[in-house]
C-alpha positions as CSV (number, residue, x, y, z in Angstrom):
1,M,147.3,102.3,-121.6
2,I,148.7,98.9,-122.4
3,S,149.4,97.5,-125.9
4,R,151.3,94.6,-127.3
5,L,154.0,94.5,-130.0
6,Q,155.4,91.4,-131.8
7,I,159.2,91.7,-132.2
8,L,162.1,89.3,-131.9
9,D,159.6,86.4,-131.9
10,F,157.9,87.6,-128.7
11,S,154.7,89.5,-128.0
12,F,156.0,92.2,-125.7
13,Y,153.7,94.4,-123.5
14,S,154.1,98.1,-124.0
15,A,153.3,100.6,-121.4
16,K,154.7,103.8,-120.0
17,D,155.8,102.2,-116.7
18,V,155.6,99.0,-114.6
19,E,153.0,100.4,-112.2
20,I,150.4,100.0,-115.0
21,I,151.6,96.5,-115.7
22,A,151.4,95.5,-112.0
23,E,147.8,96.7,-111.7
24,F,147.0,94.9,-114.9
25,V,148.6,91.6,-113.8
26,L,146.8,91.5,-110.5
27,S,143.4,91.7,-112.1
28,D,144.2,89.9,-115.4
29,V,142.0,87.0,-116.4
30,W,142.0,85.1,-119.7
31,Q,140.3,82.1,-121.4
32,D,143.1,80.6,-123.6
33,S,144.3,77.4,-122.0
34,E,147.5,77.5,-124.0
35,V,148.6,80.7,-122.3
36,L,150.8,80.2,-119.3
37,P,150.3,82.5,-116.3
38,L,154.0,83.5,-116.5
39,M,155.9,86.7,-116.6
40,V,159.3,86.7,-118.4
41,T,161.4,89.8,-118.9
42,P,163.8,89.1,-121.8
43,N,166.9,91.2,-122.1
44,V,169.6,91.2,-124.8
45,D,171.5,88.3,-123.2
46,Q,168.4,86.2,-123.0
47,I,167.4,86.9,-126.5
48,V,170.8,85.8,-127.7
49,K,170.7,82.6,-125.7
50,L,167.1,81.8,-126.7
51,N,168.1,82.0,-130.4
52,R,170.6,79.2,-130.0
53,K,169.6,75.8,-131.3
54,E,169.9,74.1,-127.9
55,N,167.3,76.5,-126.5
56,A,164.8,76.2,-129.3
57,E,162.2,74.3,-127.3
58,L,162.6,76.6,-124.3
59,K,161.9,79.6,-126.5
60,I,158.7,78.0,-127.9
61,E,157.5,77.5,-124.3
62,L,158.3,81.0,-123.2
63,Q,156.5,82.5,-126.1
64,K,153.3,81.2,-124.4
65,A,153.9,83.4,-121.4
66,R,151.0,85.8,-120.6
67,W,153.2,88.7,-119.6
68,I,156.4,89.4,-121.6
69,L,158.2,92.6,-120.7
70,P,161.1,94.3,-122.6
71,D,163.9,94.4,-120.0
72,G,166.5,95.8,-122.3
73,Q,166.9,99.3,-123.9
74,P,168.3,97.8,-127.1
75,I,165.1,95.9,-127.5
76,V,163.1,99.1,-127.1
77,A,165.4,101.0,-129.5
78,L,165.1,98.2,-132.1
79,S,161.3,98.4,-131.9
80,K,161.4,102.2,-132.5
81,I,163.7,101.8,-135.5
82,K,161.3,99.2,-137.0
83,F,157.9,100.6,-136.0
84,G,158.6,104.3,-135.3
85,K,156.1,105.8,-132.9
86,K,154.3,102.5,-132.6
87,G,157.4,100.9,-131.0
88,L,157.7,99.9,-127.4
89,R,157.0,102.8,-125.1
90,A,159.6,102.0,-122.4
91,R,161.9,99.5,-120.9
92,L,160.0,97.5,-118.3
93,T,162.3,95.7,-115.9
94,G,161.7,93.0,-113.4
95,S,163.8,94.9,-110.9
96,D,161.3,97.8,-111.1
97,F,158.2,95.5,-111.2
98,F,158.9,93.5,-108.1
99,P,158.9,96.3,-105.5
100,I,155.6,97.6,-106.9
101,I,153.7,94.3,-107.0
102,W,155.2,93.3,-103.6
103,K,153.9,96.5,-102.1
104,K,150.4,95.7,-103.5
105,L,150.6,92.2,-102.2
106,R,151.6,93.4,-98.7
107,E,148.5,95.5,-98.7
108,D,146.4,92.4,-99.4
109,E,147.9,89.6,-97.3
110,S,145.1,87.2,-98.1
111,K,146.9,86.0,-101.2
112,K,149.3,83.0,-100.8
113,V,152.8,83.7,-102.1
114,L,155.8,81.4,-102.7
115,C,159.3,82.9,-103.3
116,I,162.0,80.6,-104.8
117,I,165.2,82.4,-104.2
118,P,169.0,81.9,-104.1
119,R,169.5,82.3,-100.3
120,E,167.5,81.3,-97.3
121,D,168.1,84.6,-95.4
122,L,166.5,86.5,-98.2
123,G,163.4,84.4,-97.9
124,L,163.2,84.9,-94.2
125,R,163.3,88.6,-94.7
126,L,160.5,88.5,-97.2
127,E,158.4,86.2,-94.9
128,K,158.8,88.8,-92.1
129,E,157.6,91.6,-94.4
130,R,154.4,89.8,-95.4
131,R,152.1,87.2,-93.9
132,N,151.0,84.2,-96.1
133,T,154.4,84.1,-97.7
134,C,156.6,81.0,-97.9
135,S,160.1,80.8,-99.3
136,Y,162.4,78.1,-100.6
137,A,166.1,78.4,-101.3
138,P,167.2,75.4,-103.4
139,P,170.6,73.9,-102.9
140,F,173.0,74.5,-105.8
141,F,172.1,72.3,-108.7
142,K,172.9,71.8,-112.4
143,L,170.1,71.6,-114.9
144,E,171.8,68.8,-116.7
145,N,172.0,66.7,-113.5
146,R,168.5,65.2,-113.5
147,A,168.9,63.9,-109.9
148,E,169.7,67.3,-108.6
149,F,166.9,69.0,-110.6
150,E,164.4,66.4,-109.4
151,L,165.4,67.0,-105.8
152,V,164.6,70.7,-106.2
153,M,161.3,70.0,-108.1
154,S,160.2,67.5,-105.5
155,K,160.5,70.1,-102.8
156,I,158.7,72.7,-104.9
157,M,155.8,70.4,-105.7
158,K,155.5,69.4,-102.1
159,L,155.0,73.0,-101.2
160,C,152.6,73.6,-104.0
161,T,150.4,70.6,-103.1
162,E,150.3,71.5,-99.5
163,T,149.4,75.1,-100.3
164,S,147.6,76.4,-103.3
165,F,149.7,79.5,-104.0
166,D,148.2,82.5,-105.8
167,F,151.6,83.9,-106.8
168,V,155.1,82.4,-107.3
169,F,158.2,84.5,-107.6
170,V,161.4,82.8,-108.9
171,G,164.7,84.6,-108.8
172,L,167.4,82.1,-109.7
173,G,168.6,83.6,-113.0
174,F,168.3,82.3,-116.6
175,P,167.7,79.5,-117.5
176,K,167.2,77.7,-114.1
177,Q,164.2,79.8,-113.2
178,E,162.6,79.2,-116.6
179,H,163.0,75.4,-116.4
180,I,161.7,75.4,-112.8
181,A,158.6,77.4,-113.7
182,L,157.7,75.3,-116.8
183,E,158.3,72.0,-115.0
184,M,156.1,73.3,-112.1
185,F,153.3,74.1,-114.5
186,K,153.6,70.7,-116.2
187,R,153.4,68.8,-112.9
188,L,150.5,70.9,-111.6
189,K,148.6,70.3,-114.8
190,E,149.1,66.6,-114.6
191,R,147.6,66.7,-111.1
192,D,144.8,68.9,-112.3
193,L,145.8,71.7,-109.9
194,P,145.5,75.4,-110.6
195,L,148.5,77.3,-111.9
196,P,149.7,80.3,-109.9
197,K,150.6,83.6,-111.5
198,T,154.4,83.1,-111.7
199,F,157.1,85.7,-112.2
200,L,160.7,85.1,-113.3
201,L,162.6,88.1,-112.0
202,G,166.3,87.2,-111.7
203,A,168.1,89.3,-109.1
204,S,165.1,91.5,-108.3
205,F,164.9,90.1,-104.7
206,E,168.5,91.0,-104.0
207,F,168.1,94.5,-105.4
208,Y,165.0,95.0,-103.4
209,L,166.6,93.8,-100.1
210,G,169.8,95.6,-100.8
211,T,172.2,92.6,-100.9
212,K,173.1,93.6,-104.4
213,K,173.5,97.2,-105.4
214,R,171.6,98.3,-108.5
215,A,173.0,100.7,-111.0
216,P,172.5,104.5,-110.2
217,K,169.4,106.1,-111.6
218,L,171.2,107.7,-114.5
219,Y,172.4,104.3,-115.8
220,Q,168.8,103.0,-115.4
221,K,167.3,105.9,-117.3
222,L,169.8,105.5,-120.1
223,G,169.2,101.8,-120.2
224,I,172.9,100.9,-119.7
225,E,172.7,99.1,-116.3
226,F,174.8,96.4,-117.9
227,V,177.8,98.8,-118.0
228,Y,177.6,99.4,-114.3
229,R,177.2,95.7,-113.5
230,A,180.1,94.9,-115.8
231,F,182.4,97.0,-113.6
232,T,180.9,95.9,-110.3
233,E,180.7,92.2,-111.3
234,P,183.4,91.9,-114.0
235,R,183.9,88.1,-113.8
236,R,180.2,87.4,-114.3
237,I,179.0,90.3,-116.4
238,A,181.8,91.8,-118.5
239,K,182.4,88.9,-120.9
240,R,178.7,88.3,-121.3
241,A,177.9,92.0,-122.0
242,F,180.8,92.9,-124.3
243,W,181.4,89.6,-126.1
244,D,178.8,86.9,-125.6
245,D,176.0,89.2,-126.6
246,L,177.5,90.5,-129.8
247,P,175.3,88.1,-131.9
248,F,172.3,90.4,-130.9
249,F,173.4,92.8,-133.7
250,G,172.9,90.0,-136.3
251,I,169.5,89.1,-134.7
252,A,168.5,92.8,-134.8
253,I,169.4,93.1,-138.5
254,A,167.5,90.0,-139.3
255,E,164.5,91.4,-137.4
256,L,164.6,94.6,-139.4
257,R,164.6,92.6,-142.6
258,K,161.5,90.7,-141.7
259,K,158.3,91.5,-143.5
260,D,155.3,91.6,-141.1
């Protein structure tokens, strides 16, 4: 059973596990042209960043995503405080979703897939696992550098016009993957080309292929993977988790005060 719940300005899908979501996504069709065939999995850090003024427009665009999953135990907990038994049923992570949908796509190799990933060797491994799969590892770029961003987008659009992909997976982290997906949709629409079902899944490729170690199952079950990653990647994660994301408490309090 799948339902939706509006909280923190996003319409999250609620389900007992990502297996149900994967099956739904593969068969999902809709008529609303304003909806983007996009999966986003906001966590606490992303919610905090999307509530900053400089990301206001990005937030509005991501609210149009067809599949929005709660990738953060605090989000699930907040929903239960606000809505009780009607709160979100479980944390649904991109890292859990990818292996499941990838397995299903490997069983049906007729679909064309593009993987946009941080390293070329990861793409080659995915291509070996599944026919009809293409990968692209962009050179390092800064979003604010329009020339660098255009170089990346030109390559992606060349791939998309040469092959009409059914699925696109992007794992470059927030907010690069978001801007790439939205720009890809914009340019495909301008050319009157179909939009592929697109999934923004961060480090999911690296967890799946074992180049990054995911937190032990106990951490995952308790929804505190960020604690494990803070210790294993202190320079990148610790400050973000224990300082930068503190504004989430204020966002949560404001959410609880809202009258639906």
